[in-house]
C-alpha positions as protocol buffer text, in pm:
chain_id: "A"
residue {
  index: 1
  type: MET
  ca { x: 0 y: 0 z: 0 }
}
residue {
  index: 2
  type: MET
  ca { x: 134 y: 343 z: -92 }
}
residue {
  index: 3
  type: LEU
  ca { x: 94 y: 620 z: 162 }
}
residue {
  index: 4
  type: LEU
  ca { x: 76 y: 986 z: 73 }
}
residue {
  index: 5
  type: THR
  ca { x: 99 y: 1315 z: 254 }
}
residue {
  index: 6
  type: ALA
  ca { x: -71 y: 1625 z: 122 }
}
residue {
  index: 7
  type: PHE
  ca { x: -41 y: 1987 z: 227 }
}
residue {
  index: 8
  type: PHE
  ca { x: -63 y: 2347 z: 111 }
}
residue {
  index: 9
  type: THR
  ca { x: 271 y: 2514 z: 44 }
}
residue {
  index: 10
  type: SER
  ca { x: 340 y: 2868 z: 166 }
}
residue {
  index: 11
  type: ASP
  ca { x: 242 y: 3002 z: -177 }
}
residue {
  index: 12
  type: GLY
  ca { x: -96 y: 2822 z: -168 }
}
residue {
  index: 13
  type: ILE
  ca { x: -16 y: 2521 z: -387 }
}
residue {
  index: 14
  type: PHE
  ca { x: -173 y: 2188 z: -281 }
}
residue {
  index: 15
  type: GLU
  ca { x: 116 y: 1940 z: -287 }
}
residue {
  index: 16
  type: ILE
  ca { x: 99 y: 1561 z: -258 }
}
residue {
  index: 17
  type: GLN
  ca { x: 407 y: 1350 z: -181 }
}
residue {
  index: 18
  type: PHE
  ca { x: 478 y: 982 z: -131 }
}
residue {
  index: 19
  type: LEU
  ca { x: 598 y: 889 z: 217 }
}
residue {
  index: 20
  type: THR
  ca { x: 945 y: 726 z: 237 }
}
residue {
  index: 21
  type: ASP
  ca { x: 836 y: 359 z: 224 }
}
residue {
  index: 22
  type: SER
  ca { x: 581 y: 436 z: -44 }
}
residue {
  index: 23
  type: GLN
  ca { x: 840 y: 625 z: -250 }
}
residue {
  index: 24
  type: THR
  ca { x: 1061 y: 315 z: -245 }
}
residue {
  index: 25
  type: GLU
  ca { x: 768 y: 101 z: -362 }
}
residue {
  index: 26
  type: PHE
  ca { x: 677 y: 358 z: -629 }
}
residue {
  index: 27
  type: ASP
  ca { x: 1038 y: 362 z: -755 }
}
residue {
  index: 28
  type: ARG
  ca { x: 1041 y: -19 z: -770 }
}
residue {
  index: 29
  type: LEU
  ca { x: 719 y: -26 z: -971 }
}
residue {
  index: 30
  type: ALA
  ca { x: 832 y: 257 z: -1199 }
}
residue {
  index: 31
  type: ASN
  ca { x: 1152 y: 65 z: -1279 }
}
residue {
  index: 32
  type: GLN
  ca { x: 949 y: -248 z: -1365 }
}
residue {
  index: 33
  type: ILE
  ca { x: 660 y: -86 z: -1551 }
}
residue {
  index: 34
  type: GLY
  ca { x: 793 y: 250 z: -1668 }
}
residue {
  index: 35
  type: PRO
  ca { x: 661 y: 601 z: -1610 }
}
residue {
  index: 36
  type: PHE
  ca { x: 310 y: 652 z: -1475 }
}
residue {
  index: 37
  type: LEU
  ca { x: 61 y: 888 z: -1631 }
}
residue {
  index: 38
  type: ALA
  ca { x: -219 y: 1055 z: -1436 }
}
residue {
  index: 39
  type: VAL
  ca { x: -534 y: 1101 z: -1641 }
}
residue {
  index: 40
  type: GLU
  ca { x: -848 y: 1286 z: -1543 }
}
residue {
  index: 41
  type: SER
  ca { x: -1172 y: 1314 z: -1734 }
}
residue {
  index: 42
  type: MET
  ca { x: -1283 y: 1671 z: -1807 }
}
residue {
  index: 43
  type: ALA
  ca { x: -1637 y: 1565 z: -1713 }
}
residue {
  index: 44
  type: TYR
  ca { x: -1515 y: 1475 z: -1365 }
}
residue {
  index: 45
  type: PHE
  ca { x: -1324 y: 1799 z: -1332 }
}
residue {
  index: 46
  type: GLU
  ca { x: -1619 y: 2012 z: -1437 }
}
residue {
  index: 47
  type: ALA
  ca { x: -1842 y: 1848 z: -1177 }
}
residue {
  index: 48
  type: TYR
  ca { x: -1594 y: 1928 z: -900 }
}
residue {
  index: 49
  type: ALA
  ca { x: -1450 y: 2255 z: -1030 }
}
residue {
  index: 50
  type: HIS
  ca { x: -1635 y: 2459 z: -763 }
}
residue {
  index: 51
  type: VAL
  ca { x: -1502 y: 2228 z: -486 }
}
residue {
  index: 52
  type: LEU
  ca { x: -1145 y: 2253 z: -612 }
}
residue {
  index: 53
  type: ALA
  ca { x: -1176 y: 2632 z: -643 }
}
residue {
  index: 54
  type: GLY
  ca { x: -1300 y: 2649 z: -283 }
}
residue {
  index: 55
  type: MET
  ca { x: -1013 y: 2431 z: -159 }
}
residue {
  index: 56
  type: LYS
  ca { x: -762 y: 2678 z: -302 }
}
residue {
  index: 57
  type: GLY
  ca { x: -877 y: 2936 z: -48 }
}
residue {
  index: 58
  type: ILE
  ca { x: -841 y: 2711 z: 258 }
}
residue {
  index: 59
  type: SER
  ca { x: -534 y: 2738 z: 476 }
}
residue {
  index: 60
  type: SER
  ca { x: -356 y: 2411 z: 565 }
}
residue {
  index: 61
  type: ASP
  ca { x: -387 y: 2515 z: 930 }
}
residue {
  index: 62
  type: ASP
  ca { x: -766 y: 2496 z: 927 }
}
residue {
  index: 63
  type: PHE
  ca { x: -833 y: 2246 z: 646 }
}
residue {
  index: 64
  type: PRO
  ca { x: -1173 y: 2102 z: 752 }
}
residue {
  index: 65
  type: MET
  ca { x: -1105 y: 1737 z: 667 }
}
residue {
  index: 66
  type: ALA
  ca { x: -727 y: 1730 z: 723 }
}
residue {
  index: 67
  type: LYS
  ca { x: -769 y: 1453 z: 979 }
}
residue {
  index: 68
  type: TYR
  ca { x: -921 y: 1229 z: 708 }
}
residue {
  index: 69
  type: ILE
  ca { x: -744 y: 1342 z: 392 }
}
residue {
  index: 70
  type: VAL
  ca { x: -406 y: 1486 z: 484 }
}
residue {
  index: 71
  type: ARG
  ca { x: -299 y: 1305 z: 801 }
}
């Protein structure tokens, strides 16, 4: 299982990173399979565009669901 951490940077960018053990697993898989490509449907994005826009204005210090999503 790969574990991630996510946070807002000081300039407001939402950043997601692999944790150390997960990064090792990701590197192993990437060496076996090759590069990964993230793909997102525009239909999905359009449905959640207002949510994503709202998330941009939330500080990482008071992110409402940080306990469930970030930590």
